[in-house]
N, C-alpha and C positions, 0 to 999 in steps of 0.2 A: 646209840646202842641199837644193835640189830635184833629184831624180834622176828620169829618165823610166823607168818600169818597163813593159816590153813584156809583154803578157799573151797566152799562147797561146790559140788558138781554143777548146780544151777547157775553159778556165777563165774565159772571158769572161762567163759567166752570173753569176759572182761580182763582176765589175767593172761590171755594168750594160750589158754589151755592148761596153765600151771596149777597144780594142786596146792602148792606152797610157794610163798614169795617172801624174801627177806625185806623188812621195812624198818627204818629207823624211827625212833620216838621215845619219849620218856614217860608218856601216859598212854592209856588205851585210846583216848581221843586223838592225840598226836599221831599215833600209828594209823588209825583209821583215816584220818585226813591225808596223811602222806600216801596211804594206799590209793586214795582217790586221785591224788596228783600224779602218781606213777602209772596208775591204771584207771583212766577216767571212766566214770559210770558207777563206781562203787558208792559214792556219796549219795546219789539219789536213790539207790537201792537200800542203803543202810539207815539213812536219816530222813525224818519227815520235814515238812516245810518250816517247822519251828526249830530245827536243828537237833531235835531229840532222836535218840535211837528208836527205830520203829519197833512197835510192840511184838511183831512176829519174828524179829531178829534176836537171836540169843548169841552172846559173845562170852567165851570162856577163856580165862587166862590160867594156864597151867592146870586145867581141869576144874577150875572154880568159876562159877557163874559170876560175872562182874556185878550183877545186881545185888549180890550178897557181899560185895567188897565195897569199893567206892565208886561204882558205876564207871562212866567213861573217864573219870578223874583218877582211876586206879593207876598207880605207878607200875611201870614195867622195867625189867632189868634185862641186860644183854643175855641172849640165849633162850629166853622164855618163848613159849608157843602161845599164840593167840588164835583161837578157833572161832570162825563165824559159822553159826549153825541156824539155819532157818527153822522156824517152828513147824512141826508136823501136826496136822489135824486129821481126824478120821473117826470112824465109828464102827 
């Protein structure tokens, strides 16, 4: 099932400049792993050495933060949008 993954500006060099890419998977984890296979480099930017999603990376599925759903185990359905949003800090 194809999910549209929205790519933040900072990571678009990895997606060939594309702001959105279609990726297949049945969970958020599968989609993000397939994104790295299709566009190498995403895995090291999104996941830490233990395989956990990095703290400063926020992922939203249909406008819902996956941390408040089932994390990377959250199921996805065909046609949904998964957005990768780097945390913004400032003062």
